[in-house]
TORMIVO-272446 format. One line per field, with one value per atom (N, C-alpha, C, O): residue number from 1; x, y, z. Coordinates in steps of 0.1 Angstrom, whole numbers, plus 5000, padded with zeros to 4 digits. Layout:
<sites>
fidren	(NUM_...)
u	(X_...)
v	(Y_...)
w	(Z_...)
</sites>
This chain:
<sites>
fidren	(1_1_1_1_2_2_2_2_3_3_3_3_4_4_4_4_5_5_5_5_6_6_6_6_7_7_7_7_8_8_8_8_9_9_9_9_10_10_10_10_11_11_11_11_12_12_12_12_13_13_13_13_14_14_14_14_15_15_15_15_16_16_16_16_17_17_17_17_18_18_18_18_19_19_19_19_20_20_20_20_21_21_21_21_22_22_22_22_23_23_23_23_24_24_24_24_25_25_25_25_26_26_26_26_27_27_27_27_28_28_28_28_29_29_29_29_30_30_30_30_31_31_31_31_32_32_32_32_33_33_33_33_34_34_34_34_35_35_35_35_36_36_36_36_37_37_37_37_38_38_38_38_39_39_39_39_40_40_40_40_41_41_41_41_42_42_42_42_43_43_43_43_44_44_44_44_45_45_45_45_46_46_46_46_47_47_47_47_48_48_48_48_49_49_49_49_50_50_50_50_51_51_51_51_52_52_52_52_53_53_53_53_54_54_54_54_55_55_55_55_56_56_56_56_57_57_57_57_58_58_58_58_59_59_59_59_60_60_60_60_61_61_61_61_62_62_62_62_63_63_63_63_64_64_64_64_65_65_65_65_66_66_66_66_67_67_67_67_68_68_68_68_69_69_69_69_70_70_70_70_71_71_71_71_72_72_72_72_73_73_73_73_74_74_74_74_75_75_75_75_76_76_76_76_77_77_77_77_78_78_78_78_79_79_79_79_80_80_80_80_81_81_81_81_82_82_82_82_83_83_83_83_84_84_84_84_85_85_85_85_86_86_86_86_87_87_87_87_88_88_88_88_89_89_89_89_90_90_90_90_91_91_91_91_92_92_92_92_93_93_93_93_94_94_94_94_95_95_95_95_96_96_96_96_97_97_97_97_98_98_98_98_99_99_99_99_100_100_100_100_101_101_101_101_102_102_102_102_103_103_103_103_104_104_104_104_105_105_105_105_106_106_106_106_107_107_107_107_108_108_108_108_109_109_109_109_110_110_110_110_111_111_111_111_112_112_112_112_113_113_113_113_114_114_114_114_115_115_115_115_116_116_116_116_117_117_117_117_118_118_118_118_119_119_119_119_120_120_120_120_121_121_121_121_122_122_122_122_123_123_123_123_124_124_124_124_125_125_125_125_126_126_126_126_127_127_127_127_128_128_128_128_129_129_129_129_130_130_130_130_131_131_131_131_132_132_132_132_133_133_133_133_134_134_134_134_135_135_135_135_136_136_136_136_137_137_137_137_138_138_138_138_139_139_139_139_140_140_140_140_141_141_141_141_142_142_142_142_143_143_143_143_144_144_144_144_145_145_145_145_146_146_146_146_147_147_147_147_148_148_148_148_149_149_149_149_150_150_150_150_151_151_151_151_152_152_152_152_153_153_153_153_154_154_154_154_155_155_155_155_156_156_156_156_157_157_157_157_158_158_158_158_159_159_159_159_160_160_160_160_161_161_161_161_162_162_162_162_163_163_163_163_164_164_164_164_165_165_165_165_166_166_166_166_167_167_167_167_168_168_168_168_169_169_169_169_170_170_170_170_171_171_171_171_172_172_172_172_173_173_173_173_174_174_174_174_175_175_175_175_176_176_176_176_177_177_177_177_178_178_178_178_179_179_179_179_180_180_180_180_181_181_181_181_182_182_182_182_183_183_183_183_184_184_184_184_185_185_185_185_186_186_186_186_187_187_187_187_188_188_188_188_189_189_189_189_190_190_190_190_191_191_191_191_192_192_192_192_193_193_193_193_194_194_194_194_195_195_195_195_196_196_196_196_197_197_197_197_198_198_198_198_199_199_199_199_200_200_200_200_201_201_201_201_202_202_202_202_203_203_203_203_204_204_204_204_205_205_205_205_206_206_206_206_207_207_207_207_208_208_208_208_209_209_209_209_210_210_210_210_211_211_211_211_212_212_212_212_213_213_213_213_214_214_214_214_215_215_215_215_216_216_216_216_217_217_217_217_218_218_218_218_219_219_219_219_220_220_220_220_221_221_221_221_222_222_222_222_223_223_223_223_224_224_224_224_225_225_225_225_226_226_226_226_227_227_227_227_228_228_228_228_229_229_229_229_230_230_230_230_231_231_231_231_232_232_232_232_233_233_233_233_234_234_234_234)
u	(6425_6439_6443_6437_6453_6457_6464_6474_6460_6467_6480_6480_6491_6504_6504_6500_6510_6512_6527_6533_6532_6546_6552_6546_6564_6572_6586_6592_6593_6607_6614_6611_6623_6630_6645_6652_6648_6662_6670_6667_6680_6689_6700_6708_6700_6709_6721_6729_6721_6732_6730_6719_6741_6741_6741_6749_6731_6728_6727_6719_6733_6731_6717_6710_6712_6697_6692_6682_6699_6694_6694_6685_6704_6704_6692_6686_6689_6677_6664_6655_6664_6652_6650_6638_6660_6660_6655_6647_6660_6657_6642_6635_6637_6623_6614_6604_6618_6610_6609_6598_6620_6620_6611_6604_6613_6605_6590_6582_6587_6573_6567_6555_6574_6570_6568_6558_6577_6576_6565_6558_6562_6551_6538_6528_6536_6524_6519_6508_6529_6526_6528_6528_6529_6530_6542_6542_6552_6565_6572_6580_6570_6576_6565_6554_6568_6559_6562_6571_6554_6556_6571_6576_6577_6592_6594_6588_6603_6606_6621_6629_6625_6639_6642_6636_6653_6657_6672_6681_6674_6687_6689_6681_6701_6704_6710_6714_6710_6716_6727_6728_6737_6746_6738_6726_6745_6737_6730_6736_6717_6708_6696_6689_6693_6681_6672_6676_6659_6649_6637_6633_6632_6620_6608_6610_6597_6585_6577_6581_6565_6556_6550_6546_6550_6545_6556_6554_6567_6579_6576_6569_6583_6583_6598_6604_6603_6617_6622_6633_6613_6618_6620_6625_6617_6620_6634_6638_6641_6655_6662_6661_6669_6674_6688_6692_6694_6708_6708_6700_6718_6719_6723_6730_6719_6722_6737_6742_6745_6759_6765_6775_6759_6764_6762_6770_6751_6748_6759_6764_6764_6774_6787_6794_6790_6802_6802_6812_6790_6788_6788_6787_6789_6789_6775_6774_6765_6751_6746_6749_6738_6731_6717_6712_6712_6698_6691_6696_6679_6671_6657_6651_6650_6636_6629_6634_6618_6612_6597_6591_6590_6576_6568_6556_6575_6568_6559_6561_6550_6543_6552_6563_6547_6554_6563_6563_6571_6579_6594_6597_6602_6616_6620_6614_6629_6634_6649_6654_6655_6669_6670_6663_6679_6683_6698_6705_6702_6717_6720_6712_6733_6738_6731_6728_6730_6724_6709_6703_6703_6688_6683_6688_6673_6667_6657_6647_6658_6649_6642_6649_6629_6622_6614_6607_6616_6608_6600_6605_6587_6578_6574_6569_6576_6570_6560_6562_6548_6537_6524_6522_6516_6503_6492_6488_6487_6477_6464_6456_6461_6449_6449_6439_6461_6462_6460_6454_6464_6462_6450_6448_6443_6430_6431_6423_6442_6443_6442_6446_6436_6435_6447_6455_6449_6461_6462_6472_6450_6451_6455_6464_6449_6453_6468_6474_6472_6486_6495_6505_6493_6501_6500_6510_6488_6487_6495_6501_6496_6504_6519_6526_6523_6537_6540_6551_6531_6533_6534_6543_6525_6524_6537_6541_6543_6555_6566_6573_6567_6578_6574_6582_6561_6556_6559_6564_6557_6559_6574_6578_6582_6597_6601_6609_6596_6600_6596_6604_6585_6580_6589_6589_6596_6605_6616_6622_6619_6629_6624_6631_6611_6605_6602_6601_6602_6600_6585_6581_6578_6564_6562_6563_6560_6558_6544_6536_6540_6527_6527_6536_6516_6514_6501_6495_6496_6483_6481_6470_6491_6489_6482_6486_6473_6466_6476_6483_6476_6484_6499_6507_6503_6517_6520_6518_6525_6528_6540_6548_6541_6553_6550_6538_6560_6559_6567_6578_6561_6566_6568_6561_6578_6579_6577_6586_6565_6562_6561_6554_6569_6569_6582_6586_6588_6601_6598_6593_6602_6600_6611_6622_6606_6616_6615_6624_6604_6603_6595_6585_6599_6592_6586_6591_6575_6568_6566_6562_6570_6567_6565_6574_6553_6549_6545_6541_6546_6540_6532_6537_6520_6512_6507_6501_6511_6507_6501_6507_6489_6481_6481_6481_6480_6479_6492_6492_6503_6516_6524_6524_6529_6536_6551_6557_6557_6571_6574_6565_6587_6592_6587_6585_6586_6582_6585_6579_6593_6595_6610_6618_6614_6627_6627_6620_6634_6633_6647_6657_6648_6661_6666_6661_6676_6682_6692_6691_6702_6712_6719_6732_6712_6718_6724_6721_6732_6738_6726_6723_6720_6708_6711_6702_6724_6727_6723_6721_6722_6718_6704_6701_6696_6682_6681_6670_6691_6691_6691_6688_6694_6695_6682_6681_6671_6658_6647_6650_6635_6623_6618_6610_6621_6617_6603_6594_6600_6586_6577_6565_6584_6576_6570_6561_6574_6567_6577_6587_6574_6584_6582_6572_6592_6592_6590_6585_6595_6595_6609_6616_6613_6626_6626_6615_6638_6640_6647_6657_6644_6650_6654_6652_6660_6664_6662_6660_6662_6661_6672_6670_6684_6696_6693_6696_6689_6687_6676_6677_6665_6654_6657_6650_6666_6670_6682_6686_6688_6701_6700_6709_6689_6687_6681_6678_6678_6671_6681_6677_6694_6704_6701_6706_6692_6689_6701_6706_6706_6717_6711_6705_6714_6709_6718_6730_6712_6720_6726_6724_6733_6738_6727_6715_6730_6720_6713_6701_6721_6715_6703_6693_6705_6695_6682_6671_6684_6673_6666_6653_6673_6667_6659_6648_6664_6657_6644_6634_6645_6633_6622_6610_6627_6617_6610_6598_6618_6612_6602_6591_6605_6596_6583_6573_6584_6572_6564_6551_6570_6563_6555_6544_6563_6557_6545_6535_6546_6535_6523_6512_6525_6513_6506_6494_6514_6508_6504_6499_6506_6501_6509_6503_6522_6530_6535_6540_6533_6537_6546_6549_6550_6560_6571_6569_6582_6592_6605_6610_6610_6623_6632_6629_6644_6654_6665_6670_6669_6680_6690_6685_6702_6713_6718_6716_6725_6729_6738_6737_6746_6755_6747_6752_6734_6726_6718_6712_6719_6711_6720_6731_6715_6722_6718_6711_6723_6720_6733_6742_6734_6745_6742_6731_6753_6752_6753_6752)
v	(2599_2602_2607_2617_2601_2606_2619_2620_2628_2641_2640_2635_2645_2644_2651_2663_2645_2651_2652_2642_2664_2666_2667_2673_2661_2662_2664_2656_2674_2676_2671_2675_2661_2655_2660_2660_2666_2671_2661_2660_2655_2647_2656_2661_2658_2668_2662_2669_2649_2643_2647_2647_2650_2654_2669_2676_2674_2689_2692_2686_2703_2708_2711_2716_2709_2710_2724_2726_2734_2748_2752_2760_2748_2751_2744_2750_2732_2725_2732_2733_2737_2744_2757_2760_2764_2777_2774_2782_2763_2760_2756_2760_2749_2745_2757_2758_2767_2779_2787_2792_2788_2795_2787_2794_2774_2766_2767_2768_2766_2767_2780_2781_2791_2804_2805_2810_2799_2798_2790_2793_2779_2770_2777_2775_2785_2792_2801_2803_2807_2816_2809_2816_2796_2788_2791_2790_2796_2799_2786_2785_2775_2762_2752_2754_2740_2729_2721_2725_2711_2703_2697_2693_2698_2695_2686_2688_2676_2667_2668_2665_2671_2671_2657_2653_2651_2638_2640_2643_2637_2641_2633_2625_2636_2631_2643_2653_2642_2653_2648_2636_2657_2653_2651_2654_2645_2643_2655_2665_2654_2666_2661_2652_2668_2666_2677_2689_2675_2685_2684_2672_2695_2694_2701_2713_2695_2701_2709_2712_2713_2721_2715_2721_2701_2694_2691_2682_2697_2693_2695_2703_2686_2686_2684_2675_2693_2693_2679_2676_2672_2660_2649_2638_2651_2640_2641_2633_2652_2653_2648_2655_2637_2630_2634_2630_2642_2647_2662_2668_2669_2683_2686_2679_2698_2702_2703_2700_2706_2707_2693_2692_2683_2669_2665_2658_2670_2667_2673_2667_2685_2691_2684_2683_2678_2670_2657_2652_2653_2641_2645_2637_2658_2663_2665_2665_2666_2667_2681_2687_2686_2699_2697_2686_2708_2707_2720_2731_2717_2728_2727_2716_2739_2740_2743_2752_2736_2738_2741_2740_2744_2746_2734_2736_2723_2711_2705_2709_2696_2689_2679_2675_2673_2663_2668_2680_2659_2662_2661_2668_2654_2654_2641_2631_2643_2632_2634_2645_2624_2625_2623_2615_2631_2629_2627_2633_2618_2616_2608_2604_2605_2598_2584_2578_2579_2566_2566_2555_2577_2579_2587_2598_2581_2588_2598_2594_2610_2621_2626_2629_2627_2633_2645_2644_2656_2669_2672_2678_2669_2673_2687_2692_2695_2708_2708_2711_2704_2701_2708_2712_2710_2716_2706_2698_2705_2695_2698_2689_2711_2715_2710_2705_2711_2707_2692_2688_2684_2670_2664_2652_2674_2670_2661_2652_2664_2656_2665_2677_2659_2666_2662_2653_2668_2666_2652_2646_2646_2632_2622_2614_2623_2614_2616_2607_2629_2632_2624_2617_2625_2618_2602_2595_2597_2583_2579_2568_2587_2584_2584_2576_2593_2593_2580_2574_2576_2563_2552_2543_2552_2541_2541_2530_2553_2554_2545_2538_2546_2539_2524_2515_2522_2508_2500_2489_2507_2500_2498_2488_2508_2505_2493_2485_2493_2482_2468_2459_2468_2455_2450_2438_2459_2455_2446_2439_2447_2440_2429_2425_2426_2416_2420_2411_2433_2438_2442_2451_2436_2440_2451_2450_2463_2475_2480_2475_2488_2493_2507_2511_2514_2527_2529_2519_2541_2544_2538_2534_2538_2534_2546_2558_2543_2553_2561_2556_2574_2584_2582_2587_2573_2570_2572_2562_2583_2586_2578_2573_2577_2571_2557_2553_2550_2536_2527_2530_2515_2505_2492_2488_2484_2470_2463_2464_2458_2454_2466_2475_2466_2477_2486_2494_2484_2491_2501_2498_2513_2524_2525_2525_2524_2525_2538_2541_2545_2558_2568_2565_2581_2591_2601_2603_2608_2618_2630_2630_2642_2655_2665_2668_2670_2678_2692_2695_2701_2715_2717_2715_2723_2726_2741_2744_2749_2763_2767_2766_2772_2776_2765_2767_2753_2741_2736_2726_2742_2738_2731_2735_2719_2711_2714_2719_2712_2712_2702_2696_2700_2690_2676_2676_2666_2653_2641_2639_2632_2619_2616_2621_2607_2602_2587_2582_2580_2565_2560_2563_2551_2546_2534_2523_2537_2527_2520_2507_2527_2521_2531_2532_2540_2550_2544_2532_2552_2548_2549_2561_2538_2539_2543_2546_2544_2549_2563_2568_2571_2585_2586_2596_2576_2577_2574_2577_2569_2566_2579_2579_2590_2603_2611_2622_2605_2612_2602_2590_2607_2598_2601_2611_2593_2596_2599_2591_2611_2615_2615_2616_2615_2615_2602_2602_2591_2578_2570_2565_2568_2561_2546_2541_2539_2524_2517_2506_2523_2517_2518_2528_2507_2507_2514_2515_2517_2522_2512_2506_2510_2500_2506_2518_2498_2502_2491_2479_2494_2484_2474_2462_2479_2470_2460_2448_2465_2456_2446_2434_2450_2441_2431_2420_2433_2423_2415_2407_2418_2411_2396_2389_2391_2377_2370_2358_2377_2371_2369_2365_2372_2371_2381_2379_2391_2401_2410_2416_2412_2421_2434_2435_2445_2458_2464_2463_2471_2478_2491_2493_2498_2511_2520_2519_2528_2537_2546_2549_2550_2559_2552_2558_2539_2531_2530_2532_2527_2526_2540_2540_2551_2564_2567_2573_2563_2565_2557_2561_2545_2536_2542_2541_2549_2556_2567_2569_2574_2585_2579_2584_2568_2561_2557_2558_2551_2548_2560_2559_2571_2583_2588_2591_2588_2593_2585_2590_2572_2563_2565_2566_2566_2567_2581_2582_2591_2604_2607_2618_2597_2598_2606_2611_2608_2616_2606_2596_2610_2602_2609_2604_2621_2629_2634_2644_2626_2629_2634_2627_2645_2650_2649_2654_2643_2641_2651_2653_2658_2667_2664_2663_2664_2662_2675_2686_2675_2687_2695_2708_2689_2696_2704_2713_2700_2706_2718_2725_2720_2730_2742_2739_2754_2765_2768_2778_2759_2761_2758_2751_2762_2759_2746_2743_2738_2725_2728_2718)
w	(8292_8293_8307_8312_8313_8327_8326_8318_8334_8335_8342_8353_8336_8342_8356_8356_8366_8379_8381_8382_8381_8381_8395_8404_8396_8409_8405_8397_8411_8410_8422_8433_8421_8432_8432_8422_8444_8446_8454_8466_8449_8457_8462_8454_8475_8481_8489_8493_8491_8499_8513_8519_8520_8534_8535_8529_8542_8543_8558_8565_8562_8576_8578_8569_8590_8592_8590_8584_8595_8593_8579_8575_8571_8557_8550_8541_8554_8548_8552_8544_8564_8569_8561_8557_8559_8552_8537_8532_8532_8518_8517_8508_8527_8527_8528_8521_8536_8538_8525_8521_8518_8505_8495_8488_8494_8484_8487_8478_8500_8504_8500_8495_8502_8497_8482_8477_8475_8460_8456_8446_8463_8459_8462_8454_8472_8475_8464_8461_8457_8446_8432_8422_8432_8420_8412_8399_8419_8412_8408_8398_8416_8413_8414_8419_8409_8410_8423_8430_8425_8437_8437_8427_8449_8450_8462_8472_8460_8471_8473_8464_8486_8489_8495_8505_8490_8495_8500_8492_8513_8519_8531_8536_8537_8551_8558_8552_8572_8580_8588_8591_8592_8602_8615_8616_8626_8638_8644_8647_8644_8648_8656_8652_8667_8674_8671_8671_8668_8666_8675_8677_8679_8688_8680_8675_8680_8673_8683_8694_8678_8686_8698_8708_8698_8710_8720_8729_8719_8727_8742_8746_8749_8764_8768_8763_8777_8780_8785_8783_8792_8799_8789_8793_8776_8766_8761_8753_8765_8762_8775_8785_8774_8786_8791_8802_8783_8787_8785_8777_8792_8790_8775_8769_8771_8757_8755_8744_8765_8764_8761_8754_8766_8764_8749_8743_8743_8729_8721_8711_8724_8717_8717_8708_8729_8730_8721_8717_8718_8710_8695_8686_8692_8679_8673_8660_8681_8676_8679_8689_8670_8672_8677_8677_8683_8688_8682_8683_8676_8670_8674_8674_8676_8678_8665_8657_8662_8649_8650_8661_8639_8639_8633_8630_8632_8627_8638_8650_8635_8645_8652_8647_8663_8670_8681_8684_8687_8698_8694_8684_8701_8698_8689_8691_8680_8672_8669_8671_8663_8659_8644_8638_8638_8624_8623_8631_8614_8613_8601_8593_8600_8588_8587_8598_8575_8572_8576_8578_8576_8577_8566_8563_8559_8547_8551_8558_8547_8550_8538_8528_8538_8527_8532_8542_8525_8528_8516_8506_8516_8505_8506_8516_8495_8494_8483_8472_8487_8478_8482_8493_8472_8474_8477_8467_8489_8492_8485_8481_8482_8475_8461_8456_8455_8441_8439_8429_8448_8447_8455_8455_8461_8467_8480_8482_8488_8500_8513_8513_8523_8536_8544_8540_8556_8564_8569_8569_8573_8578_8567_8570_8555_8544_8540_8536_8541_8538_8547_8542_8560_8570_8567_8568_8565_8562_8550_8550_8540_8528_8531_8525_8540_8544_8551_8549_8560_8567_8556_8557_8547_8537_8528_8524_8526_8519_8525_8519_8539_8546_8547_8548_8549_8550_8537_8537_8525_8512_8510_8505_8514_8513_8521_8516_8533_8542_8536_8537_8530_8524_8513_8510_8506_8495_8501_8493_8513_8520_8530_8538_8528_8536_8550_8559_8553_8567_8567_8560_8577_8578_8588_8600_8583_8591_8591_8582_8600_8601_8608_8614_8605_8611_8618_8621_8619_8624_8638_8641_8646_8660_8668_8665_8677_8684_8692_8701_8690_8697_8695_8703_8686_8684_8669_8661_8665_8651_8646_8654_8633_8627_8622_8621_8619_8613_8622_8627_8624_8634_8628_8619_8634_8632_8645_8654_8647_8661_8670_8667_8681_8690_8688_8696_8676_8674_8662_8652_8665_8655_8645_8648_8632_8621_8613_8606_8615_8607_8615_8621_8614_8621_8611_8600_8616_8608_8616_8628_8610_8616_8605_8598_8604_8592_8596_8608_8587_8588_8576_8565_8577_8566_8568_8578_8558_8559_8545_8535_8546_8534_8524_8512_8529_8521_8515_8507_8519_8514_8525_8536_8522_8532_8533_8523_8544_8546_8558_8563_8561_8569_8563_8551_8571_8564_8572_8583_8566_8572_8573_8566_8582_8584_8586_8595_8577_8577_8581_8574_8590_8595_8586_8587_8578_8570_8579_8581_8584_8592_8601_8601_8608_8616_8629_8633_8636_8649_8659_8663_8663_8671_8686_8693_8689_8703_8705_8716_8694_8695_8700_8707_8698_8702_8718_8723_8724_8738_8747_8759_8740_8748_8748_8753_8741_8740_8742_8742_8744_8743_8729_8728_8719_8706_8704_8707_8698_8696_8708_8708_8720_8733_8736_8745_8730_8732_8740_8735_8753_8762_8761_8755_8765_8766_8753_8752_8742_8729_8723_8725_8716_8710_8696_8690_8692_8678_8670_8675_8657_8649_8636_8633_8627_8614_8604_8608_8591_8581_8582_8580_8585_8586_8597_8596_8609_8620_8617_8620_8610_8608_8597_8597_8589_8578_8582_8574_8593_8596_8597_8593_8602_8604_8592_8593_8582_8570_8558_8547_8560_8550_8538_8527_8540_8530_8529_8539_8517_8514_8510_8499_8517_8513_8503_8503_8493_8483_8489_8501_8481_8486_8491_8486_8501_8507_8497_8498_8486_8476_8469_8465_8467_8461_8469_8465_8482_8492_8492_8493_8493_8494_8481_8482_8470_8457_8457_8452_8463_8463_8472_8470_8483_8492_8484_8485_8476_8467_8458_8456_8452_8442_8449_8443_8461_8469_8471_8470_8475_8477_8465_8465_8454_8441_8437_8432_8438_8434_8443_8438_8456_8465_8464_8466_8460_8458_8444_8440_8435_8421_8412_8402_8415_8405_8394_8397_8382_8370_8361_8350_8365_8357_8367_8373_8368_8378_8372_8362_8377_8372_8384_8395_8382_8392_8390_8379_8401_8400_8412_8423_8408_8419_8423_8417_8435_8441_8432_8432_8424_8414_8404_8397_8401_8391_8397_8389_8410_8416_8422_8426_8421_8426_8441_8444_8449_8464_8471_8466_8483_8492_8499_8504_8501_8508_8523_8531)
</sites>
């Protein structure tokens, strides 16, 4: 008999980046003492640039003041990786899970995050791939469709992945995404435009991303909670 592996999924809609960061920190602390079960935050952000621990200033191509005039925020974080962009029409997943409980190391965890986005892409006939040497994330040819930046503390994960459904790709022109130069950024909408594939509502695509995640990580007991069911600030 298969032992149930539980995952609680929080559908949060659009959340300010700092509020989401504070929520992750609280949940990670709760998960370390087994106060909560494995939890997955599914959300989107307003226009936001974030820099990870491998950040280099020259990968931000415009002054911070110019980002503000575009309505975008800039935040420094403790996740891995360099600079990336989060914004509307981009699906973000933040897993707060115990790698020890599910028996995964850091490398396999990141590979599973890549596979989550690869599997979603394949649902729409898009052939994506990951595990490029020194180039994290998920790619369609030489075009990046998904980014990964994680933090692992005492075996508990936070931060996670961002998958481009149909964001405004011009935001990426102001940075060197993830510090990888001379590579384009793409989206599911762009990659399916010439195949007559009709994309469903973004909420459906985001839930499909969650389903891919749950399957790859072996969760077979999933509880879905919407923002209105949770006592948190948006």
